[in-house]
C-alpha angles and dihedrals in degrees: 000000000000089000091049091048090051092050092049091049091049091049092050091047091049092048091048090051090053092050091048090049090051091047090052091065112101127247111242127214122184117193110194120185128198126239088343112165122228093245096056104092114082090219088065087070093217104112132022100209095069118088119193106150096161095051087044087057090054089053092045090052093042139000135329104201104209093192105042116153138198119213095240141015092238139067108247101043094043090053093045092053091046095051097045097036091225130099104273098225086067089069101033105262100116101141145004114287098033123122115272096215091112092052091048090055093052127080118244118220086239088064090050090051093046091053089051092057103270122139104233129198137176125208131184127350118023105164093176099099136311117342091231090063098052090100088064089067100060104282120126094189129038131193101167099177114147103145142014092280129094113282141189114272140154093188133050127228089270091057095250120142124256134166112280103261141111114309123196112233117258095190145001109314096243091049092045092055092048094049093048092048093050090049092053091050089057091046095050100032092130096048131068109257142185118207121190105196106185107178116199090225141160087358116116139292085073104217112157114160117244093254089065094041089055089065089069110052125164136061116322138119108292091231089056090051090051093050092048090049094049091048089049088056089051090050091051088053091052088050093050092050096045090046089052090052090051093049090054094044090245099122095099091044096055130082112203130196122189112189140158120230096222142328126296120275106240097169084216095270100055087223113199095221114174123238100051095248130124117344135056110004094209094250122120136219099201129187091013123092122241134008147241109326094041135091088218113111093267090061103055110003096105144175107283125179129167125191136177109152114214093021107048111048112247129243099033125154103197117203103182114099116260130183139214085240086072092067094072093043092050094045096048094048093048089049088053093241119157117225132185126241109276095025094102134026099195133078134236103262097196099090090050095048096045093051094247087128128021096201123108114263090229132026088193139014120194137191141186123187114172108295093356129082134173142175131195116204111179105308095339122094129188115198126188128189113177105304094344121100132188135183119201134185099218094189091066101019112037087155090065094228101136119062108206098178094113093042096048105034094155092057092044090051093049094049092045091053091050092046091049091051092050093046090056088071093060129092107268096020122228144078092277137032101201135336131300114276121227091251093051091048091052090050091052090046092054106034103032106023098037096232118153116248120205119243115256091228133037094228133023111278091231091063109048118179094226144341091275090058091053092049093048092048092053098031087225113123127206126228129186092007149041125273126201129180114232135170088266095052131262120356112202122193127186113249093231128006114245096022115137093222105086122205121259138177118227137196123194132181094052126150104194123160110230145271090056121195115216126203121180127179109200146141129209140189091217126061114232139097141302106230120207117197127173144181121215126208108289094027114121096188142018112265132197092243089065099057131096126190124205121188119239128190129230101256144140089220124087115261124201116218121191130183140142130240101221100212122145090195133061113288110225105171133032133186126192113196119199132198121269118270120039123338127177119202115202098179143354126197124186103187115190124206086250131013139027121337121239117229138171090274099039 
């Protein structure tokens, strides 16, 4: 009996030791923003109009990585590389629009953490396949809200379970993700967890609620105001989540990353187009050169903050280059997960951030995105775009204004050789995967070669000469009323009060695959309905059977209306009728089952 008692005690002691070892592993939270320019954290000290106090607090209590890099200047590949922890062109996900078979065959680091006993949860934008299949990639819980439309979720905003299916939004998408994440922290406070909070902000469509817009009064481009407001909502979410950690005494047990997926899309001209649809998202990359869609610094040199109070010394400004690939490597090592050679391309950043080692985490970082390729070696960077080649000294020229390729041929040759060797490991191998697109060529012309690029419009969109100009710009025509372009969007006024014929805007010459989802953000001084009528291919006229009415309230606040045009054929013509009186339309989205959406500006 004594022997049996001793064995049982030893077993209990051993089991307790294992539990304690597991409990010593940190929680991990990854905030991932969308088309978020390098300048747009106030802790960066670049611009004074941005206000991000909660992210600033993360940096103050941890590390502001001055040279943090994404793996691509575009959404899908950057997210694929982040999730797998391996450069995405090694498994065939080099750009938006490619098949995701390679990603599906790989193992996300969320799946590695889940297998090791972590509770894992995804919030917001996924962009790596259907939302309903996120659980197949290592996430126990899903809250895939990234707009005002129904989204895949198996939890509610209070963290309670539900069947994985479409959930109608209860609040603004940024707020919904933050609330759900905070709820899960409370639910799993005693278990190790990994939260991937991927806000769809400040990516278009720009859709900040008025309460966030009101934080940024004064004269500025409306798209800038929208970006600042959306990022303010993100910052509030960071504050809610970090406050929840503090309330549960989990601050010192939680490693937090805050990273952008790629640079802001400026579209060269930073055009302040109304409606909030495709175009400049209002974010800025200053002082970096270039934008989303380029391997210049403005395309993938992103906001990057790391915080783990009590473990990582506070107040650091870290100048060695780091990569989003390092997130998976750091997380798996801290979770005591064994990986095989070739599984991950990043490094565990902890020894570098704690001062255990003074070396740089990476001697080189390399990229390939379609016809562009780049390598950073120390402070030197070689950038290729088609047949063009540039060499920059980033220590003295972070703006990439001075091409030193002809002055420093030996350095250019060395970097090109190293880049060529690295590119041979990709699929397909080589310094380029295709030819330069017209858009990419114009970006290189403007940002890197200093060539002037003509404006896409003769006059600023925010100052149309007349109603006809506004209609022509948007290709939406007005009937039974007057339409004027304002900073808010389109202002539509009935031609004569009391008339039975209500005003409507119309768009012909469409080619939208049905069914087509419709989302309109508007406000009106007259209660009534928004009427949606459509003609399909083969229809000569509008018919009553192809009309839907959605009630709208008299209100000075923006209202979001969503419906679906249930056509099995191509939709070629759409009318949107508004109540009498004055109606303002902030944005319109016609989203086909397949293909490019149609908006106010496109």
